[in-house]
N, C-alpha and C positions, 0 to 999 in steps of 0.2 A: 562788197555785197552785191549779189546778183538779184536784180529786180525781176519778179515773175509776172507782174501785172500792175495796172494802175487804174484808178477810178478818176474820171474827169467829167465834170459837169459842163457841157458845151453851151447849153441854153443860156443866152444872155452874154456869152463870151464870144463864141464863134458864129452862132446863129441866134435868131430871135424868133421864137415860135409863138409869141403872144398874139400877133396879128392873125395867125391861123385859127386860134381858139375862138375868135370873135365871129367866125362864120362856119365853124365845123359842123354845127347842127344841120344847117341848110345844105351844106356840101355833102354830108353823109346821106341825107334823104334823097338828094338828086342822084347820088351814086347808086342807089338801089332802084332807080327808075320811078320815083314818086315826086310829086310837087310839094315842096315845103310850104307850110302856112307862113304868113307874113311875119309873125312874132316868134318863130321858132328859135332864132339865134338869141333873142332877149331872154326867152324862157330857159334855154339851155345854159346860158351864162350864170344863172343862179343855182345850178345843180352840179353835183359831182358827175363824173363820166358814167358810172354805173347807174346812178339815179336817172340820168338823161337817157340811157339805153332802155331802162324800164319804161319811161315816159314815151319814148319814140316807138317802142314795140307796140304799146297799147294804142297810142294816138294814130299811128300809120299802119297798123296791122302788119308788122314786119315779120318775116320768117326768121328762123334761127333763135337761139337762146339769147338772153340778155348778156351772158358772158361772151358769146360770140360777137355780138354787136359791139360790146365794149372793146374787145380785142381788135376788131376792125377799125374802130375809131382811133385807137392808139397807133 
């Protein structure tokens, strides 16, 4: 049998991205040249990524669409 591809979930096996998600909100806001509010990471943690993109776009008057913000976060 010839294998043409494989699906492998690395997260938690080879890498652990969970730590990144605890500061992704403030990191993203800094990456676009803005100063994050003190509670952004706590607020971000209770949202899905698209919901957080909508929140950050409104809260920080970000350029780009919510889909573009979501894609950049991912």
